[in-house]
N, CA, C and O of each residue as an XYZ file, in Angstrom:
880
protein
N     126.117     87.778     78.433
C     124.932     86.953     78.449
C     125.226     85.528     77.999
O     124.301     84.765     77.718
N     126.504     85.159     77.927
C     126.854     83.815     77.481
C     126.361     82.796     78.489
O     126.426     83.021     79.698
N     125.861     81.657     77.978
C     125.388     80.602     78.838
C     123.975     80.805     79.342
O     123.450     79.934     80.036
N     123.337     81.921     79.020
C     121.991     82.192     79.466
C     120.978     81.471     78.575
O     121.310     81.034     77.473
N     119.755     81.351     79.058
C     118.678     80.724     78.293
C     117.995     81.772     77.428
O     117.459     82.742     77.964
N     117.996     81.609     76.111
C     117.329     82.604     75.259
C     115.831     82.654     75.546
O     115.203     81.634     75.827
N     115.285     83.836     75.471
C     113.848     83.994     75.651
C     113.112     83.457     74.422
O     113.704     83.239     73.365
N     111.812     83.251     74.592
C     110.991     82.813     73.460
C     110.975     83.880     72.363
O     110.898     83.556     71.178
N     111.047     85.154     72.763
C     111.105     86.227     71.762
C     112.393     86.120     70.940
O     112.367     86.283     69.720
N     113.498     85.851     71.597
C     114.762     85.709     70.868
C     114.726     84.515     69.919
O     115.261     84.587     68.813
N     114.109     83.437     70.336
C     113.973     82.289     69.450
C     113.129     82.644     68.234
O     113.425     82.230     67.113
N     112.072     83.420     68.473
C     111.197     83.844     67.374
C     111.947     84.717     66.382
O     111.838     84.513     65.173
N     112.706     85.684     66.875
C     113.411     86.587     65.971
C     114.611     85.915     65.307
O     115.020     86.311     64.216
N     115.173     84.903     65.959
C     116.253     84.151     65.314
C     115.721     83.383     64.119
O     116.396     83.267     63.096
N     114.511     82.858     64.249
C     113.897     82.112     63.150
C     113.392     83.043     62.051
O     113.314     82.649     60.887
N     113.050     84.281     62.420
C     112.528     85.254     61.463
C     113.144     86.612     61.776
O     112.559     87.393     62.527
N     114.324     86.910     61.211
C     115.026     88.153     61.545
C     114.238     89.424     61.229
O     114.540     90.488     61.770
N     113.236     89.323     60.362
C     112.456     90.511     60.012
C     111.322     90.780     61.003
O     110.639     91.799     60.903
N     111.123     89.874     61.952
C     109.962     89.998     62.831
C     110.009     91.263     63.688
O     108.985     91.924     63.863
N     111.165     91.605     64.215
C     111.261     92.790     65.066
C     110.900     94.051     64.299
O     110.168     94.902     64.803
N     111.414     94.171     63.083
C     111.098     95.342     62.265
C     109.612     95.387     61.937
O     109.005     96.457     61.954
N     109.021     94.230     61.636
C     107.578     94.162     61.388
C     106.805     94.653     62.605
O     105.833     95.396     62.472
N     107.233     94.240     63.780
C     106.565     94.628     65.015
C     106.640     96.145     65.219
O     105.644     96.777     65.570
N     107.812     96.715     65.000
C     107.981     98.161     65.127
C     107.064     98.899     64.173
O     106.356     99.826     64.568
N     107.080     98.481     62.903
C     106.293     99.181     61.893
C     104.800     99.020     62.125
O     104.018     99.907     61.783
N     104.402     97.899     62.702
C     102.990     97.697     63.019
C     102.486     98.762     63.983
O     101.424     99.345     63.767
N     103.234     99.015     65.035
C     102.780    100.009     66.000
C     102.947    101.427     65.479
O     102.172    102.310     65.846
N     103.931    101.662     64.638
C     104.031    102.981     64.018
C     102.820    103.242     63.129
O     102.291    104.353     63.107
N     102.381    102.224     62.397
C     101.209    102.375     61.531
C      99.945    102.595     62.350
O      99.106    103.419     61.986
N      99.802    101.871     63.446
C      98.634    102.068     64.300
C      98.589    103.485     64.852
O      97.534    104.119     64.871
N      99.741    103.981     65.303
C      99.792    105.345     65.832
C      99.469    106.367     64.740
O      98.756    107.341     64.985
N      99.994    106.142     63.542
C      99.741    107.070     62.432
C      98.270    107.098     62.040
O      97.762    108.119     61.577
N      97.588    105.969     62.229
C      96.164    105.885     61.902
C      95.271    106.429     63.001
O      94.049    106.467     62.856
N      95.881    106.848     64.099
C      95.102    107.392     65.196
C      94.586    106.365     66.179
O      93.770    106.690     67.041
N      95.046    105.130     66.066
C      94.635    104.088     67.001
C      95.202    104.379     68.391
O      96.348    104.807     68.527
N      94.394    104.144     69.407
C      94.847    104.346     70.779
C      95.773    103.202     71.171
O      95.319    102.069     71.330
N      97.049    103.480     71.326
C      98.020    102.451     71.718
C      98.601    102.720     73.105
O      99.629    102.152     73.473
N      97.934    103.590     73.877
C      98.506    104.008     75.151
C      97.623    103.676     76.355
O      97.792    104.266     77.422
N      96.689    102.746     76.200
C      95.790    102.428     77.301
C      96.504    101.937     78.539
O      96.158    102.330     79.653
N      97.513    101.070     78.358
C      98.266    100.565     79.513
C      98.971    101.713     80.242
O      99.011    101.762     81.471
N      99.520    102.627     79.452
C     100.265    103.736     80.047
C      99.353    104.673     80.828
O      99.758    105.196     81.866
N      98.129    104.897     80.352
C      97.211    105.762     81.083
C      96.856    105.162     82.437
O      96.746    105.880     83.431
N      96.676    103.842     82.473
C      96.400    103.193     83.755
C      97.561    103.399     84.722
O      97.348    103.756     85.880
N      98.764    103.181     84.261
C      99.932    103.355     85.122
C     100.045    104.804     85.582
O     100.332    105.056     86.753
N      99.827    105.748     84.693
C      99.911    107.159     85.055
C      98.932    107.496     86.174
O      99.254    108.284     87.063
N      97.739    106.904     86.135
C      96.727    107.178     87.152
C      97.130    106.661     88.531
O      96.564    107.085     89.539
N      98.096    105.754     88.584
C      98.549    105.180     89.843
C      99.668    105.978     90.485
O     100.091    105.651     91.593
N     100.161    107.018     89.820
C     101.406    107.658     90.215
C     101.260    109.140     90.495
O     100.417    109.821     89.911
N     102.093    109.624     91.396
C     102.309    111.056     91.504
C     103.210    111.506     90.358
O     104.042    110.735     89.881
N     103.046    112.744     89.919
C     103.864    113.254     88.829
C     105.333    113.221     89.226
O     105.695    113.564     90.352
N     106.177    112.802     88.279
C     107.605    112.729     88.539
C     108.050    111.431     89.170
O     109.171    111.346     89.672
N     107.195    110.407     89.158
C     107.555    109.115     89.734
C     108.509    108.349     88.825
O     108.636    108.649     87.638
N     109.172    107.358     89.403
C     110.107    106.528     88.651
C     109.400    105.249     88.207
O     108.779    104.556     89.012
N     109.505    104.952     86.921
C     108.818    103.814     86.320
C     109.823    102.950     85.570
O     110.664    103.459     84.829
N     109.727    101.639     85.770
C     110.476    100.686     84.967
C     109.520    100.050     83.985
O     108.558     99.397     84.390
N     109.768    100.230     82.700
C     108.993     99.600     81.627
C     109.735     98.318     81.257
O     110.699     98.340     80.491
N     109.270     97.206     81.812
C     109.960     95.924     81.692
C     109.479     95.176     80.459
O     108.311     94.800     80.365
N     110.394     94.960     79.509
C     109.996     94.429     78.215
C     109.349     95.535     77.406
O     108.246     95.385     76.881
N     110.064     96.655     77.316
C     109.493     97.910     76.800
C     109.196     97.889     75.313
O     108.447     98.736     74.827
N     109.770     96.937     74.573
C     109.548     96.919     73.133
C     109.977     98.226     72.494
O     111.005     98.785     72.876
N     109.207     98.735     71.519
C     109.582     99.981     70.852
C     109.176    101.235     71.601
O     109.233    102.327     71.037
N     108.766    101.109     72.858
C     108.698    102.273     73.728
C     107.377    102.978     73.900
O     107.342    104.070     74.466
N     106.282    102.396     73.433
C     105.029    103.150     73.473
C     104.564    103.441     74.902
O     104.088    104.544     75.169
N     104.689    102.473     75.837
C     104.230    102.699     77.207
C     105.160    103.661     77.929
O     104.712    104.668     78.477
N     106.447    103.358     77.934
C     107.398    104.224     78.601
C     107.478    105.603     77.979
O     107.662    106.595     78.684
N     107.343    105.672     76.660
C     107.388    106.961     75.992
C     106.257    107.874     76.428
O     106.469    109.064     76.660
N     105.055    107.319     76.542
C     103.914    108.096     77.008
C     104.142    108.574     78.441
O     103.900    109.736     78.765
N     104.608    107.661     79.291
C     104.800    108.014     80.698
C     105.869    109.086     80.877
O     105.747    109.939     81.756
N     106.904    109.054     80.063
C     107.900    110.125     80.078
C     107.260    111.444     79.654
O     107.505    112.484     80.265
N     106.451    111.397     78.622
C     105.852    112.619     78.090
C     104.943    113.308     79.111
O     104.826    114.533     79.110
N     104.300    112.525     79.980
C     103.410    113.149     80.975
C     104.128    113.435     82.292
O     103.491    113.826     83.270
N     105.450    113.243     82.327
C     106.209    113.772     83.441
C     106.868    112.794     84.388
O     107.307    113.185     85.469
N     106.948    111.519     84.002
C     107.599    110.539     84.870
C     109.023    110.260     84.404
O     109.388    110.555     83.266
N     109.818    109.688     85.301
C     111.197    109.303     84.997
C     111.177    107.821     84.641
O     110.841    106.981     85.475
N     111.534    107.508     83.414
C     111.303    106.167     82.877
C     112.605    105.497     82.483
O     113.470    106.101     81.848
N     112.725    104.238     82.873
C     113.767    103.350     82.375
C     113.058    102.196     81.663
O     112.147    101.581     82.218
N     113.478    101.913     80.445
C     112.901    100.800     79.691
C     113.961     99.770     79.379
O     115.071    100.111     78.969
N     113.616     98.499     79.573
C     114.544     97.394     79.320
C     113.887     96.398     78.379
O     112.738     96.004     78.580
N     114.623     95.994     77.350
C     114.139     94.957     76.443
C     115.336     94.184     75.895
O     116.419     94.739     75.709
N     115.123     92.897     75.641
C     116.212     92.042     75.173
C     116.529     92.256     73.698
O     117.582     91.831     73.223
N     115.628     92.909     72.970
C     115.750     93.039     71.514
C     116.352     94.392     71.141
O     115.704     95.417     71.351
N     117.561     94.432     70.600
C     118.187     95.716     70.260
C     117.462     96.472     69.156
O     117.538     97.699     69.100
N     116.759     95.762     68.280
C     115.990     96.443     67.231
C     114.860     97.257     67.859
O     114.604     98.391     67.456
N     114.190     96.672     68.844
C     113.098     97.378     69.512
C     113.618     98.555     70.326
O     112.994     99.616     70.357
N     114.752     98.374     70.981
C     115.336     99.478     71.745
C     115.733    100.627     70.818
O     115.533    101.795     71.153
N     116.289    100.302     69.665
C     116.656    101.351     68.711
C     115.425    102.127     68.256
O     115.481    103.346     68.091
N     114.316    101.423     68.053
C     113.072    102.095     67.665
C     112.562    102.978     68.788
O     112.079    104.083     68.540
N     112.667    102.496     70.038
C     112.242    103.307     71.187
C     113.061    104.590     71.269
O     112.513    105.667     71.505
N     114.352    104.479     71.078
C     115.214    105.655     71.130
C     114.846    106.652     70.038
O     114.918    107.863     70.249
N     114.455    106.150     68.877
C     114.114    107.029     67.759
C     112.736    107.665     67.937
O     112.572    108.864     67.713
N     111.750    106.868     68.336
C     110.370    107.338     68.374
C     110.000    108.028     69.679
O     109.119    108.887     69.698
N     110.669    107.659     70.774
C     110.306    108.192     72.082
C     111.566    108.602     72.848
O     111.897    107.981     73.858
N     112.271    109.631     72.388
C     113.476    110.073     73.092
C     113.129    110.635     74.462
O     112.066    111.225     74.659
N     114.037    110.443     75.395
C     113.854    110.979     76.739
C     114.058    109.947     77.825
O     114.881    110.162     78.714
N     113.335    108.818     77.791
C     113.612    107.773     78.778
C     115.001    107.164     78.586
O     115.651    107.379     77.563
N     115.437    106.411     79.571
C     116.664    105.632     79.456
C     116.280    104.265     78.918
O     115.604    103.500     79.606
N     116.695    103.947     77.711
C     116.365    102.671     77.063
C     117.592    101.767     77.111
O     118.690    102.183     76.740
N     117.403    100.526     77.569
C     118.519     99.610     77.799
C     118.233     98.255     77.168
O     117.136     97.715     77.315
N     119.216     97.706     76.468
C     119.140     96.326     76.010
C     119.542     95.424     77.173
O     120.642     95.546     77.712
N     118.653     94.527     77.552
C     118.959     93.643     78.665
C     117.939     92.535     78.802
O     116.801     92.653     78.346
N     118.362     91.456     79.438
C     117.521     90.298     79.685
C     116.818     90.474     81.026
O     117.488     90.647     82.044
N     115.502     90.436     81.056
C     114.769     90.608     82.306
C     115.100     89.518     83.318
O     114.970     89.735     84.523
N     115.526     88.354     82.846
C     115.887     87.277     83.769
C     117.182     87.569     84.510
O     117.492     86.912     85.504
N     117.945     88.555     84.031
C     119.210     88.922     84.671
C     119.190     90.378     85.104
O     120.236     91.024     85.160
N     118.018     90.895     85.410
C     117.841     92.306     85.699
C     118.637     92.719     86.942
O     118.443     92.173     88.028
N     119.526     93.683     86.762
C     120.342     94.209     87.862
C     120.741     95.638     87.495
O     121.889     95.902     87.139
N     119.791     96.540     87.587
C     120.043     97.906     87.153
C     121.068     98.645     87.997
O     121.827     99.439     87.440
N     121.139     98.430     89.324
C     122.198     99.111     90.084
C     123.599     98.800     89.565
O     124.483     99.653     89.650
N     123.822     97.594     89.026
C     125.139     97.270     88.479
C     125.439     98.073     87.221
O     126.583     98.135     86.771
N     124.404     98.686     86.659
C     124.570     99.531     85.473
C     124.426    101.008     85.818
O     124.239    101.848     84.938
N     124.515    101.310     87.105
C     124.491    102.697     87.544
C     123.114    103.308     87.664
O     122.989    104.530     87.746
N     122.053    102.473     87.677
C     120.682    102.974     87.756
C     120.081    102.538     89.089
O     120.047    101.349     89.404
N     119.617    103.492     89.854
C     119.063    103.218     91.169
C     117.822    102.338     91.071
O     116.993    102.525     90.181
N     117.696    101.387     91.978
C     116.468    100.603     92.093
C     115.427    101.440     92.832
O     115.629    102.637     93.040
N     114.312    100.820     93.232
C     113.284    101.530     93.973
C     112.298    102.256     93.083
O     112.056    103.451     93.255
N     111.716    101.519     92.109
C     110.738    102.120     91.198
C     109.352    102.140     91.838
O     108.942    101.182     92.493
N     108.640    103.249     91.635
C     107.268    103.336     92.158
C     106.332    102.383     91.430
O     105.433    101.809     92.045
N     106.532    102.208     90.133
C     105.773    101.214     89.374
C     106.707    100.507     88.409
O     107.549    101.130     87.761
N     106.543     99.196     88.328
C     107.142     98.397     87.262
C     105.993     97.887     86.423
O     105.124     97.174     86.926
N     105.977     98.245     85.145
C     104.913     97.811     84.250
C     105.481     96.829     83.242
O     106.550     97.046     82.670
N     104.745     95.742     83.033
C     105.153     94.696     82.094
C     103.933     94.374     81.239
O     103.109     93.534     81.601
N     103.829     95.048     80.108
C     102.657     94.931     79.233
C     103.014     94.138     77.980
O     104.111     93.589     77.873
N     102.079     94.084     77.036
C     102.364     93.507     75.733
C     102.675     92.017     75.736
O     103.444     91.551     74.894
N     102.091     91.254     76.671
C     102.306     89.798     76.721
C     103.762     89.407     76.981
O     104.169     88.287     76.674
N     104.540     90.323     77.541
C     105.971     90.063     77.734
C     106.214     88.789     78.540
O     107.102     88.007     78.202
N     105.436     88.570     79.602
C     105.677     87.405     80.452
C     105.508     86.086     79.707
O     106.031     85.063     80.148
N     104.799     86.089     78.602
C     104.656     84.855     77.817
C     105.797     84.682     76.823
O     105.900     83.640     76.176
N     106.653     85.690     76.693
C     107.781     85.611     75.774
C     109.110     85.347     76.475
O     110.112     85.094     75.806
N     109.141     85.401     77.802
C     110.381     85.033     78.480
C     110.507     83.512     78.475
O     109.513     82.803     78.315
N     111.719     83.017     78.650
C     111.915     81.571     78.710
C     111.170     81.013     79.920
O     111.292     81.564     81.014
N     110.403     79.935     79.753
C     109.628     79.400     80.887
C     110.466     79.120     82.123
O     109.993     79.296     83.245
N     111.700     78.686     81.930
C     112.542     78.367     83.086
C     113.013     79.609     83.825
O     113.561     79.499     84.922
N     112.813     80.783     83.248
C     113.274     82.022     83.888
C     112.131     82.857     84.445
O     112.369     83.960     84.938
N     110.904     82.368     84.381
C     109.764     83.195     84.790
C     109.892     83.678     86.238
O     109.709     84.863     86.520
N     110.206     82.753     87.154
C     110.336     83.176     88.546
C     111.505     84.139     88.739
O     111.428     85.052     89.560
N     112.582     83.939     87.989
C     113.716     84.860     88.074
C     113.316     86.255     87.603
O     113.728     87.253     88.193
N     112.515     86.325     86.542
C     112.036     87.621     86.053
C     111.196     88.308     87.126
O     111.399     89.486     87.421
N     110.259     87.571     87.704
C     109.374     88.151     88.711
C     110.149     88.554     89.965
O     109.868     89.592     90.564
N     111.119     87.737     90.361
C     111.948     88.085     91.515
C     112.763     89.341     91.233
O     112.996     90.148     92.132
N     113.195     89.506     89.987
C     113.905     90.731     89.617
C     113.025     91.960     89.757
O     113.491     93.019     90.177
N     111.748     91.822     89.405
C     110.825     92.945     89.606
C     110.729     93.288     91.098
O     110.775     94.457     91.482
N     110.596     92.255     91.926
C     110.479     92.487     93.364
C     111.704     93.217     93.899
O     111.576     94.143     94.700
N     112.890     92.805     93.461
C     114.122     93.425     93.945
C     114.218     94.897     93.564
O     114.821     95.693     94.285
N     113.626     95.255     92.437
C     113.759     96.618     91.937
C     112.616     97.532     92.354
O     112.579     98.698     91.962
N     111.694     97.018     93.139
C     110.496     97.762     93.500
C     110.724     98.585     94.763
O     111.357     98.113     95.707
N     110.213     99.808     94.783
C     110.210    100.612     96.000
C     109.347     99.932     97.057
O     108.449     99.165     96.710
N     109.598    100.195     98.338
C     108.826     99.522     99.384
C     107.321     99.648     99.219
O     106.597     98.687     99.478
N     106.830    100.806     98.797
C     105.398    101.004     98.606
C     105.005    100.949     97.128
O     103.900    101.346     96.759
N     105.918    100.454     96.286
C     105.669    100.424     94.854
C     104.742     99.295     94.440
O     104.373     98.435     95.239
N     104.377     99.325     93.157
C     103.492     98.300     92.610
C     104.021     97.782     91.277
O     104.661     98.505     90.513
N     103.739     96.530     91.029
C     104.065     95.881     89.760
C     102.754     95.627     89.026
O     101.809     95.092     89.606
N     102.697     96.011     87.742
C     101.493     95.825     86.941
C     101.863     94.989     85.721
O     102.686     95.395     84.901
N     101.240     93.810     85.613
C     101.577     92.861     84.552
C     100.306     92.452     83.830
O      99.299     92.130     84.461
N     100.356     92.466     82.506
C      99.203     92.041     81.722
C      99.589     91.114     80.587
O     100.568     91.358     79.882
N      98.807     90.035     80.408
C      99.019     89.148     79.258
C      97.775     88.299     79.028
O      96.899     88.202     79.888
N      97.719     87.687     77.846
C      96.546     86.929     77.445
C      96.639     85.452     77.781
O      97.720     84.902     77.992
N      95.472     84.828     77.823
C      95.398     83.388     78.042
C      95.814     82.647     76.775
O      95.985     83.254     75.718
N      95.974     81.327     76.892
C      96.310     80.458     75.756
C      97.632     80.834     75.103
O      97.797     80.701     73.890
N      98.567     81.302     75.912
C      99.902     81.640     75.414
C     100.981     80.821     76.124
O     102.160     81.174     76.094
N     100.570     79.733     76.755
C     101.538     78.845     77.375
C     101.907     79.171     78.796
O     102.819     78.563     79.356
N     101.206     80.132     79.400
C     101.477     80.486     80.797
C     100.123     80.646     81.480
O      99.490     81.697     81.376
N      99.691     79.618     82.166
C      98.379     79.633     82.782
C      98.337     80.645     83.920
O      99.308     80.796     84.661
N      97.215     81.333     84.052
C      97.102     82.372     85.063
C      97.373     81.857     86.488
O      98.103     82.516     87.229
N      96.813     80.703     86.901
C      97.111     80.234     88.270
C      98.601     79.989     88.505
O      99.114     80.267     89.589
N      99.300     79.467     87.485
C     100.735     79.245     87.634
C     101.478     80.569     87.746
O     102.402     80.705     88.547
N     101.071     81.539     86.941
C     101.688     82.866     87.017
C     101.514     83.476     88.409
O     102.465     84.011     88.978
N     100.313     83.396     88.947
C     100.069     83.966     90.268
C     100.867     83.234     91.344
O     101.342     83.848     92.300
N     101.010     81.925     91.184
C     101.828     81.149     92.115
C     103.292     81.548     92.009
O     103.971     81.694     93.025
N     103.779     81.725     90.792
C     105.167     82.155     90.590
C     105.405     83.545     91.182
O     106.452     83.804     91.775
N     104.425     84.431     91.016
C     104.570     85.778     91.559
C     104.646     85.744     93.082
O     105.444     86.459     93.688
N     103.815     84.912     93.693
C     103.854     84.793     95.147
C     105.208     84.254     95.609
O     105.767     84.722     96.601
N     105.729     83.263     94.876
C     107.035     82.702     95.230
C     108.153     83.726     95.075
O     109.188     83.628     95.734
N     107.942     84.713     94.199
C     108.936     85.762     93.972
C     108.794     86.923     94.941
O     109.530     87.905     94.838
N     107.854     86.826     95.888
C     107.717     87.868     96.896
C     106.727     88.956     96.562
O     106.790     90.047     97.128
N     105.793     88.674     95.632
C     104.791     89.657     95.248
C     103.418     89.255     95.785
O     103.054     88.079     95.768
N     102.666     90.239     96.259
C     101.328     90.031     96.799
C     100.304     90.666     95.870
O     100.453     91.826     95.485
N      99.264     89.917     95.504
C      98.236     90.438     94.604
C      97.410     91.506     95.305
O      96.862     91.265     96.380
N      97.321     92.680     94.700
C      96.426     93.730     95.192
C      95.080     93.680     94.480
O      94.035     93.851     95.107
N      95.107     93.443     93.156
C      93.860     93.369     92.396
C      94.100     92.667     91.074
O      95.222     92.615     90.569
N      93.013     92.123     90.519
C      93.061     91.464     89.213
C      91.937     92.016     88.335
O      90.828     92.275     88.804
N      92.251     92.188     87.055
C      91.292     92.738     86.109
C      91.412     91.977     84.789
O      92.396     91.277     84.552
N      90.400     92.123     83.936
C      90.423     91.410     82.663
C      90.825     92.302     81.497
O      90.984     91.820     80.375
N      90.990     93.587     81.749
C      91.397     94.544     80.721
C      92.210     95.650     81.381
O      92.235     95.779     82.605
N      92.875     96.446     80.544
C      93.644     97.581     81.055
C      92.751     98.746     81.460
O      93.234     99.702     82.067
N      91.448     98.690     81.139
C      90.526     99.704     81.660
C      89.715     99.147     82.834
O      88.630     99.636     83.149
N      90.274     98.104     83.475
C      89.848     97.625     84.787
C      88.485     96.951     84.804
O      87.748     97.078     85.782
N      88.136     96.233     83.736
C      86.953     95.378     83.796
C      87.216     94.239     84.775
O      88.366     93.832     84.943
N      86.173     93.714     85.427
C      86.392     92.662     86.430
C      86.995     91.396     85.825
O      86.675     91.024     84.696
N      87.857     90.747     86.575
C      88.425     89.466     86.167
C      87.533     88.345     86.685
O      87.109     88.360     87.841
N      87.253     87.368     85.815
C      86.485     86.188     86.199
C      87.219     84.948     85.708
O      88.219     85.053     84.998
N      86.728     83.787     86.084
C      87.356     82.539     85.653
C      87.279     82.355     84.147
O      88.026     81.558     83.578
N      86.375     83.091     83.494
C      86.238     82.991     82.041
C      87.059     84.028     81.285
O      87.088     84.012     80.054
N      87.716     84.916     81.989
C      88.461     85.987     81.324
C      89.607     85.428     80.496
O      90.292     84.495     80.915
N      89.812     86.009     79.306
C      90.908     85.565     78.441
C      92.104     86.514     78.493
O      93.031     86.396     77.691
N      92.081     87.448     79.433
C      93.205     88.359     79.624
C      93.269     88.686     81.111
O      92.243     88.781     81.784
N      94.493     88.858     81.612
C      94.697     89.184     83.014
C      95.585     90.416     83.136
O      96.664     90.478     82.547
N      95.123     91.387     83.899
C      95.959     92.492     84.346
C      96.029     92.375     85.866
O      95.020     92.541     86.550
N      97.204     92.093     86.386
C      97.383     91.891     87.819
C      98.239     93.015     88.394
O      99.265     93.387     87.824
N      97.802     93.544     89.523
C      98.532     94.583     90.237
C      99.061     93.963     91.528
O      98.304     93.384     92.308
N     100.356     94.092     91.740
C     101.019     93.499     92.896
C     101.732     94.569     93.718
O     102.094     95.628     93.205
N     101.924     94.273     94.994
C     102.862     95.007     95.824
C     103.893     94.028     96.353
O     103.752     92.816     96.193
N     104.922     94.557     96.978
C     105.974     93.684     97.482
C     105.562     93.107     98.823
O     105.241     93.852     99.749
N     105.567     91.779     98.937
C     105.194     91.136    100.183
C     106.251     91.315    101.246
O     107.393     91.668    100.952
N     105.866     91.072    102.476
C     106.821     91.148    103.575
C     107.940     90.139    103.354
O     107.688     88.963    103.090
N     109.159     90.604    103.464
C     110.299     89.711    103.317
C     110.678     89.412    101.885
O     111.527     88.557    101.633
N     110.035     90.135    100.904
C     110.381     89.915     99.515
C     111.798     90.356     99.224
O     112.323     91.224     99.921
N     112.444     89.774     98.197
C     113.824     90.119     97.891
C     113.949     91.559     97.429
O     113.009     92.118     96.864
N     115.093     92.155     97.664
C     115.321     93.538     97.252
C     116.725     93.689     96.713
O     117.660     93.040     97.180
N     116.862     94.561     95.716
C     118.174     94.942     95.218
C     118.622     96.199     95.954
O     117.893     97.191     95.974
N     119.774     96.177     96.541
C     120.301     97.360     97.216
C     121.214     98.110     96.266
O     122.165     97.549     95.723
N     120.918     99.367     96.076
C     121.761    100.227     95.245
C     123.005    100.592     96.042
O     122.884    101.184     97.115
N     124.199    100.257     95.552
C     125.402    100.559     96.312
C     125.604    102.037     96.548
O     126.343    102.417     97.457
N     124.961    102.896     95.744
C     125.117    104.340     95.929
C     124.130    104.899     96.938
O     124.211    106.067     97.317
N     123.180    104.045     97.379
C     122.144    104.524     98.285
C     122.651    104.513     99.718
O     123.398    103.620    100.118
N     122.229    105.534    100.499
C     122.655    105.608    101.888
C     121.516    105.277    102.851
O     121.691    105.366    104.066
N     120.320    104.885    102.306
C     119.224    104.607    103.217
C     119.081    103.104    103.417
O     119.857    102.316    102.878
N     118.083    102.723    104.196
C     117.904    101.314    104.571
C     116.683    100.706    103.916
O     116.173     99.696    104.401
N     116.195    101.287    102.828
C     114.941    100.808    102.256
C     115.016     99.383    101.776
O     113.991     98.703    101.744
N     116.199     98.892    101.396
C     116.292     97.574    100.801
C     117.024     96.585    101.703
O     117.443     95.521    101.248
N     117.177     96.927    102.965
C     117.874     96.034    103.880
C     116.889     95.038    104.494
O     117.285     94.194    105.298
């Protein structure tokens, strides 16, 4: 990863090395108190047939991917923060958890087949990537998506990434908007909404990652 642009999350944790551990413990405490921390995962589960392949992009300590694994899906989670990945491995064993930069996403080079039925990017992740890499991140999602797959991304307003710019970047990365919502329980999105959950499919001619082990033509 030498010469790469650090994400905003990496800059945050470099300035405060305890931040990642605080983040992990925060969600462990919420779960212990009985707080519902799986709303995003339930939405994704409702979009899938049992046993589908899911990429949890910016998986953090694993709450979304962990839930989806538990209800029967095949999950790969990627996050740039090794502390969060270690927590995911401890708290939610079963999925494949990987330390990696979403701006350099290339899972086939790591022996993992592309072609995910859903790629989910929750927890304001898109506002924590380096601004100069946003389109690269979105293009990476497109490359890893199954032909009929969907990308689900959610983040809040006033975090330095305006919704119209995000939608423009997604279109440039080969993603087509299927629907927009203001919450993970699918409330309508309006111009006044302070949160966006966007569901995308891969547009015609969008970029694709070809798995060298694959013998079909899905990504040609």
